[in-house]
Backbone as JSON, one array per atom type, in Angstrom:
{
  "sequence": "MEKNNSKVYWKENIKYLFILLTVWFLVSFGGGILFKDFLNEFKFGGFKLGFWFAQQGSMYVFVILIFIYVKLMNKLDKKYGYDK",
  "N": [[22.81, 24.0, -2.26], [22.17, 21.71, -0.82], [19.41, 21.43, -1.25], [19.31, 20.82, -3.96], [20.65, 18.38, -3.88], [18.78, 16.84, -2.49], [16.68, 16.7, -4.33], [17.81, 15.19, -6.41], [18.34, 12.89, -4.98], [15.7, 12.01, -4.33], [14.74, 11.61, -6.88], [16.29, 9.43, -7.77], [15.44, 7.59, -5.84], [12.7, 7.29, -6.49], [13.03, 6.19, -9.0], [14.18, 3.69, -8.35], [12.01, 2.63, -6.88], [10.03, 2.48, -8.89], [11.19, 0.6, -10.67], [11.42, -1.71, -9.0], [8.73, -2.12, -8.23], [7.65, -2.6, -10.73], [8.88, -5.03, -11.38], [7.71, -6.61, -9.37], [5.01, -6.41, -10.14], [5.1, -7.67, -12.66], [5.81, -10.25, -11.88], [3.73, -10.99, -10.08], [1.17, -10.3, -11.3], [1.7, -10.88, -13.99], [2.97, -13.47, -13.89], [1.06, -14.93, -12.43], [-1.38, -14.51, -13.71], [-1.42, -13.4, -16.47], [0.58, -14.92, -17.9], [0.03, -17.48, -17.11], [-0.96, -19.79, -18.41], [1.15, -20.55, -20.13], [3.18, -20.87, -18.18], [2.08, -22.92, -16.67], [2.77, -25.21, -17.98], [5.04, -26.11, -16.88], [6.4, -27.59, -13.9], [6.71, -26.98, -10.39], [7.84, -27.94, -7.4], [5.89, -29.91, -7.39], [3.61, -28.61, -8.17], [1.76, -26.8, -10.67], [3.52, -24.28, -12.4], [2.42, -21.71, -12.94], [0.25, -21.64, -11.17], [1.7, -21.84, -8.78], [3.15, -19.39, -8.79], [0.99, -17.63, -8.56], [0.02, -18.27, -6.03], [2.19, -18.51, -4.17], [4.72, -17.62, -5.16], [4.7, -14.84, -5.85], [4.55, -13.63, -3.37], [6.96, -14.43, -2.16], [8.77, -13.19, -3.91], [8.07, -10.52, -3.43], [8.93, -10.17, -0.74], [11.68, -10.58, -1.08], [12.21, -8.4, -2.75], [11.78, -6.34, -0.94], [14.01, -6.57, 0.75], [16.0, -6.04, -1.15], [15.33, -3.4, -1.77], [15.84, -2.14, 0.7], [18.61, -2.5, 0.85], [19.41, -1.04, -1.44], [18.5, 1.52, -0.69], [20.01, 2.06, 1.6], [22.53, 2.24, 0.44], [22.06, 4.42, -1.25], [21.47, 6.4, 0.65], [23.97, 6.66, 1.91], [25.44, 7.59, -0.26], [24.42, 10.16, -0.67], [24.73, 11.33, 1.77], [22.8, 11.03, 3.79], [22.82, 9.18, 5.76], [23.31, 9.54, 8.43]],
  "CA": [[23.34, 22.72, -2.71], [21.43, 20.65, -0.12], [18.1, 21.26, -1.9], [19.58, 20.12, -5.22], [20.96, 17.0, -3.49], [17.55, 16.14, -2.12], [15.92, 16.43, -5.55], [18.47, 14.07, -7.09], [18.11, 11.73, -4.11], [14.33, 11.52, -4.5], [14.61, 11.13, -8.25], [16.84, 8.07, -7.77], [14.56, 6.78, -5.0], [11.51, 6.99, -7.29], [13.47, 5.27, -10.07], [14.28, 2.36, -7.72], [10.65, 2.17, -6.58], [9.37, 2.12, -10.14], [11.77, -0.65, -11.17], [11.07, -2.82, -8.12], [7.3, -2.37, -8.33], [7.42, -3.21, -12.04], [9.25, -6.43, -11.24], [6.67, -7.27, -8.58], [3.81, -6.5, -10.98], [5.31, -8.71, -13.67], [5.8, -11.57, -11.23], [2.43, -11.32, -9.49], [0.1, -10.25, -12.28], [2.13, -11.61, -15.18], [3.17, -14.89, -13.6], [-0.14, -15.58, -11.89], [-2.58, -14.31, -14.52], [-1.18, -13.25, -17.9], [1.4, -15.98, -18.47], [-0.2, -18.71, -16.35], [-1.1, -20.94, -19.3], [2.5, -20.96, -20.52], [3.91, -21.33, -17.0], [1.49, -24.17, -16.17], [3.4, -26.33, -18.66], [6.16, -26.51, -16.04], [6.03, -27.89, -12.51], [7.64, -26.55, -9.35], [7.4, -28.5, -6.12], [4.7, -30.71, -7.59], [2.49, -27.76, -8.59], [1.96, -26.06, -11.91], [4.28, -23.07, -12.09], [1.51, -20.56, -12.92], [-0.46, -21.7, -9.89], [2.67, -21.55, -7.73], [3.38, -17.94, -8.78], [-0.2, -16.94, -8.06], [-0.21, -18.57, -4.61], [3.36, -18.37, -3.31], [5.87, -16.95, -5.77], [4.66, -13.38, -5.79], [4.86, -13.22, -1.99], [8.41, -14.58, -1.97], [9.44, -12.12, -4.66], [7.83, -9.27, -2.72], [9.82, -10.12, 0.42], [13.04, -10.4, -1.61], [12.29, -7.02, -3.21], [11.91, -5.47, 0.24], [15.42, -6.6, 1.14], [16.75, -5.33, -2.19], [15.05, -1.97, -1.59], [16.58, -1.69, 1.89], [20.03, -2.42, 0.48], [19.57, 0.1, -2.35], [18.31, 2.78, 0.02], [21.19, 2.27, 2.45], [23.59, 2.69, -0.45], [21.7, 5.77, -1.7], [21.63, 7.29, 1.81], [25.4, 6.92, 2.08], [25.89, 8.36, -1.41], [24.02, 11.56, -0.55], [25.01, 11.83, 3.11], [21.63, 10.97, 4.67], [22.95, 7.98, 6.6], [23.69, 9.92, 9.79]],
  "C": [[22.56, 21.55, -2.09], [20.1, 20.37, -0.79], [18.25, 20.51, -3.21], [19.9, 18.64, -4.96], [19.7, 16.21, -3.19], [16.69, 15.83, -3.33], [16.5, 15.24, -6.3], [18.26, 12.78, -6.3], [16.72, 11.15, -4.34], [14.07, 11.01, -5.91], [15.14, 9.7, -8.37], [15.97, 7.12, -6.96], [13.32, 6.35, -5.79], [11.86, 6.03, -8.43], [13.57, 3.85, -9.52], [12.89, 1.79, -7.42], [9.93, 1.7, -7.83], [9.89, 0.78, -10.68], [11.33, -1.84, -10.32], [9.57, -3.14, -8.17], [6.92, -2.97, -9.69], [7.77, -4.69, -12.01], [8.17, -7.18, -10.47], [5.39, -7.44, -9.38], [3.96, -7.62, -12.0], [5.25, -10.11, -13.07], [4.4, -11.92, -10.75], [1.32, -11.36, -10.54], [0.46, -11.06, -13.52], [2.24, -13.1, -14.94], [1.91, -15.61, -13.16], [-1.36, -15.49, -12.79], [-2.27, -14.32, -16.02], [-0.47, -14.43, -18.53], [1.14, -17.34, -17.82], [-0.33, -19.93, -17.25], [0.26, -21.46, -19.76], [3.25, -21.54, -19.33], [3.37, -22.65, -16.46], [2.02, -25.4, -16.9], [4.57, -26.88, -17.84], [5.67, -26.76, -14.62], [7.14, -27.4, -11.58], [7.11, -27.06, -8.02], [6.12, -29.31, -6.23], [3.48, -29.92, -8.03], [2.8, -27.12, -9.93], [2.57, -24.71, -11.58], [3.4, -21.82, -12.07], [0.73, -20.49, -11.62], [0.47, -21.32, -8.74], [2.95, -20.05, -7.64], [2.19, -17.2, -8.21], [-0.36, -17.12, -6.56], [0.99, -18.24, -3.71], [4.44, -17.45, -3.89], [5.85, -15.45, -5.65], [4.95, -12.87, -4.38], [6.35, -13.33, -1.7], [9.17, -13.47, -2.68], [9.25, -10.79, -3.96], [8.76, -9.12, -1.52], [11.26, -9.9, -0.02], [13.22, -8.96, -2.08], [12.39, -6.03, -2.06], [13.36, -5.42, 0.69], [16.3, -5.88, 0.12], [16.56, -3.82, -2.03], [15.81, -1.41, -0.39], [18.06, -1.52, 1.56], [20.29, -1.22, -0.45], [19.45, 1.43, -1.63], [19.47, 3.07, 0.97], [22.35, 2.8, 1.63], [23.32, 4.13, -0.92], [21.85, 6.79, -0.57], [23.09, 7.64, 2.02], [25.92, 7.81, 0.97], [25.59, 9.85, -1.24], [24.14, 12.1, 0.87], [23.8, 11.85, 4.05], [21.67, 9.77, 5.61], [23.29, 8.3, 8.05], [22.5, 10.05, 10.69]]
}
């Protein structure tokens, strides 16, 4: 039963990683490169939004995603009994 639990645990872990890394990719690559022309029509803190995402936004989102990942993993650890 423990081996089956660990497979399900890692499957959920990989799912969380994929989702969070996809969000980071969309913010960093999408916001800073792909959608920059559209985003540059808006301003944030006196800077064009596309430029802001390329320079600052992706780093902020990455740090926020780290905290989200920690929270998700703590919850997942408790769910499968790996929090001890």
